[in-house]
C-alpha angles and dihedrals in degrees: 000000000000125000119221114210114214122209115220120209140143118270122230091251092055091051092049091051091052092049091050091050091050089049092052092049091049091049090056098040103045097062090047092052093049091051087051091057091051091049090051091055091050091049090048090052091051092048093048091050090049091052093048093045092049091050091050091048092049091049090050092049094050095043099058096263097313118132122217113273119252092235096054106021094118093055093040092055098041103040138042119284139192125229091276092053098253108150131226131179093228134044116252139155094293103027097068102136127088157319091199097184133012095231140347108269117236121250104258099200144042134024092314092053111153096021116129103183121120121206142145091250139028121282141157096273098030117119098163132044114213131192109203093192094063102019092237122147129188141171116280094236131132120244091256091063104090138166127245091278095049096258117142115249090218089059096057 
């Protein structure tokens, strides 16, 4: 009796079917992943605005209703301040308030992405627009920069 050894391998058709299935899965998964990245940026913008707004509100509460000034808001939120809002790098007998945040978060979306500056008007390094009269802060984005649902980033 002789034994015939059979070689087992994949046929060309089986390999083509596997490649087609992988292609279909990739066609479904890649758009979903890219939408996930966009959603993450939008969530990051919302979180950064929440942090900045909370810091501004806490400053206003501790400084007898006065909001940080547009000219010195970054220092007033990240260092120690006295009751008048004058900032100092170290805590002492008069500079007892703050800091309210460790650093200004970068803008996560739009043409000014990565900018951390805060000012009353647009500028090269300005990521956030601040109104000292009302204590409101928003993203420094043009009206054409919108989220995945069509909402303006500067209206968050």
